[in-house]
N, C-alpha and C positions, 0 to 999 in steps of 0.2 A: 506535367514539366517532368521532365527524367532525370533523376538523381543518381550517380555513377559514385559507391564507394568500395573502390578496387576491383574485384571481378563480378562483383554484384551490383544491379541495377535496380532503380525502383522508380514507378509512376508516381509523381505525388502530386495529385489536384493542385492546383492552385490556390482554392479558398483554404484548403488545409494547411498549406505551407505559410499562408498570410496568419492565418488562426494560430499556428506553431508558435511563429515570432512575434506575434501579440503578446500570449501567452509568457513566451520567454522574458519579455521585455515588464511584463505584469509582474514576475516575479524576481526581477533584478529590484525594481521599485518597491515592493511588498517586503523583500530583506530587509532594505536600506530603511523603512518605515519601522521593522521589528526592531534593528540594532538600535535606533534612535530613540523609541519609546517605550518609557518605563517610569519610576518614581524619580529618575533624573533622567528628562528628556531635551537630548541632543538634537540639533537642528541638520537637515539630510547634506548639506555641505560642511560639515566638521564632520558628519559618519562616513562620509567617503574620504574626505580628508586622512581621517585618521585611519579606513582600512587601507589607502594608496602609499602614502608616506609617513605615515608615525609620526613621533614626537610632539604630539599635540598632547592637551590635558585630559582628553577623552580619551586615550587609547588604553588604559585598564577597562575601564566601561565598555568600549567598542570589542575589543580585541579579546579578552579574558573572560569575560562575563558573560557577553550578551550574543556577541558571534558564532563563540561553538557551540549554543541551541540550537541557533538560527540554522547554521550550516546543519546540524542532524536532522530538525524538520526539514529542510528541503529534500534532503538526501531519502528520505525514510518515507516522504510523501512521492518522490520518484519509482520508489518499488512497490508502494502500494499501489500509484497507479496504474504501473505496465503489468503488475499482477492482477488486479483486476480487470483490465483490458483483455489478456491473454483467455482469463478462464471464462469471462463474458462472450468473446468470440470464439471460442472452444463449444461452449453450452449453447450458444445462440440466444441469448435468454440476459435481458439486461438486470434480473432479480438475483444475478448469479456472483456471487465476490468471496473472497475468505472467509468472511464473517459469515456469511449462508450457510456454507458446504463442510463447514466443519474445520478446517485448516484452523482458524483462531483460536475456537476451542479446545483443539490438538493442542497446540503451544500451548493454550493456559493451563491445561492439564496437565504438562510435564513439570511447568514455572511450578504450579501450586505443589506438588509432591513434592521438588527441590527447595521449596522456600518452606515448607513444614518440615521437614524432614533432616534439618540440620546440615543441608549439602553446604560447600563453601560456593558462596555468592559468585564468582568468576565460570563456576558449572551452567548458572542460571541459562543463560543464552541460549549453551550449545543444545542443554536439554529441552526448551521452548523452540528451538530449531527442530530438532528430533521428533518432537511430538508431533508438530504438524506436517513433519514429511510422511511420518507414520498414518497421520488421520486420514491427509491428500492418498495414499498407499491404499487405505482401506476405499474409499470412494472411488478411485480408480479398478477396487476387483471389484467392488459390485458393477459399476457403471459399464465395466467395459465386457459384461458377461453375454449382452445380445450386442456386439458391435460398437461398442461406446458411444452407445444412442445420447443427445444432448437429455432429454427428458428425463432418462434413467439415472443419468449422471448426476443432475441438479436434486430429484429426489432420494437418493443414496446419501447425496451429503447430506441434506436437511436432516434426513434422520440421524445419520452418524452424529451430525452438530447437537442435535437435542440430549442423544445419547452421554455425551462427552457433557456437556452442558451438566447433565443430573450426577457425573464423576465429581465434577469442579464440588459442587455441591457436597457430595458426601467428604470428600478430604476435606474441605473446608470446616465442615462441622464435629470433625474428631481431631481437628488440631488446636495448639493451644494460641488462646485470645493473640498473641502479640504476632506468631507466626500467620497469623491468617490476615491479621490486619497489613502486613507486609503481600502477602500474596494477594488481597484485594486491592490493593494502591498496583499491583504490576496489573491484576485484570482489567483495570480502569486505563490504564495506558497513559502515560506521561513523559516527557522530555527532560525534567528537572532533574539537577543532577548528573546529565550527562553531556557528551559531548563529543570533542574529535576521537577518540577512542573508539566510541560506536559507530560514529558516522565514518571514520576511515574502515570498520569492517566489513560495512555495509555497503561501502564503497567497493572495496573490495569484489564483493560479490558480483556487484553490477559492472564492473570492470568484464571479468574473467565470463560474464554471462553475455556479455557485447555479442559476441559471433553467433551466438545462438537467435538472439533476439533479429538483428540481419538476417537469419533464416527465416524466423517465425515470420517478422514483417510479410517477406514474400509466399512462404507458405498458407499463412492468412488470405492470401486474395481471392481463395475455392472457397472458403468457409461460407460463405452464403448460398454455395451451389447443395441440391442434393446428392448424396451418395453415388446414387445409380450417373449420375450426369459426371461428377467429379473420376468417376472411374472410365467413362466414356474419353476420358481427356487423358485417361494415363495417369491420376493422381491416388495416390492411398489415403483416402480422407481418415479412416481410424488411424493411422498411424501417425497423421500430421494432427490431429486433434488433441491425440496421445500427447506426442510430444511439447505441442504449443501450451495443452494446459497444464506437465509436471514442471517446463517453466516458469510459469505464471505461479504454482505452487511453492517451488524455492524462492522466488521472490519475494513474496508474502511472508512467507514464515522465516526467510531472514531477517524482514523487519519487524515483524512482530515480538521475534527474539530478543531486539534490544530495544525497542520503545515500549513493550507491552502491546497491549491490546487497544489500539488506535482504530476503533471501528467504524465504517461504515464509508470512510476514505475510496478505498478499492470499490465499493460500491457507486458512489456517486462521480468520482473525478473522469473513470471512460465517460459516463452518459452525458458527462456536463462535454464532454472534448467531441462525443460523435455528434451532439446537438450541436454545436457550434460550429464541427466542419460542412454537418448533411453529409456524413458518410452510413455505407450499411452496416457495417462496425466501427467500434470503438478504435482511432488511429492512436498507435502507440506511442508517440515521439508527443502528441498534444495531451494524449494519458497522464503522460509522466509529469510534465509540468501543469497540467491542471492539479497534479495530484500535491507534488510539492505546495501549488500556493494556497489549496487549501488548508494543509497542514501548518504552514509558518502563519497563517492568519489566524487561525484555530488557538493556537500555540498565542499568539499575540493577545486574542482575546483574553487568553485562558488566564495571562499573564496579568492583565489591567481590569478588566471586567470590577473586583471584587480587591482590590488592591487596598493593604499588603497581602491579602491572601491570594495565595495563587491555586488554580484549580487546574486539575488533570485535563491533558490535551483531549485525552477521549471522550471525559463528558462533553466538550464543545461539537465535539465529532459526532456524537451519538445525538446531540439535540437536532444537529443538522440533518443526519443519518436518516432517524427514526422516521420523522414526516417524509422525508423523500421517499422510504422505502413504502411506506404507505400509501403516497402516490403513484407510484409504480406498479402496486397490489390495484389500486381503483382501475387504473387506466389500461390495464391487460385486461382484469375481467369486463371492461366496456366493450 
């Protein structure tokens, strides 16, 4: 099936289209359920009525207390899913994600320094994004020395991630206990106390990146080809990989800056979408929706499993992603 968006056109397999539509419908269902479930449970029809028309007894709970958090979860899930899909397509490796190649750790180090040095809280998110981008720049610098090969890119990212994690531990151990606790909470990743402001900032990044995402959807068609074949077709594979990888890093760093280190969503969501769609590489739209579903579901579980105690959403995503990473490692070894 051929989809046209202005001057651009895309070949979209029928199965990919159906899976994308199904994930979109599932996301709506999950968001309605997340808004309705809590210490005070609200029926789905009442949730929809409060959202569409207002003037109900549930407006405060639905619109003011729960919806901002659910919207933020969906938006950051989209950013993580897209970032992970782009990075995995560039690296041609399902083990690649912002959590593995150092982007998350770079953002975490910058945020930890900001939180433990008395920096204004409003500057934590910009600092985290800058840290993630600098970490990615270091990965690209090492990975591009021999033509930006996939294996070198992943190995450079893993090495830098370990180094940055050690730096985080050094900063945490030398900080005041209350500052170290604040940094630790940020490092785990949480949607608590956040809402429309963070979702709006991240949504603006996604909107600005939309033309680049449309380009990446076309450019990554050749990602499965070896470099010699791609060059024979008139394609510059290294430049395309560099551009798509940089875009994925920006999206992942922006999401991490707003909600903290919500690990493994960028790892799991693209592979889930790829397996559902049965494609060579993770499809971008399906990966974005899968990431949104994962984050909203994980946050719902974090709010309700041990109620009234609320867990950070990063705890739930790590609980899902850790075993999945082990599965991928074992599967690739076989």
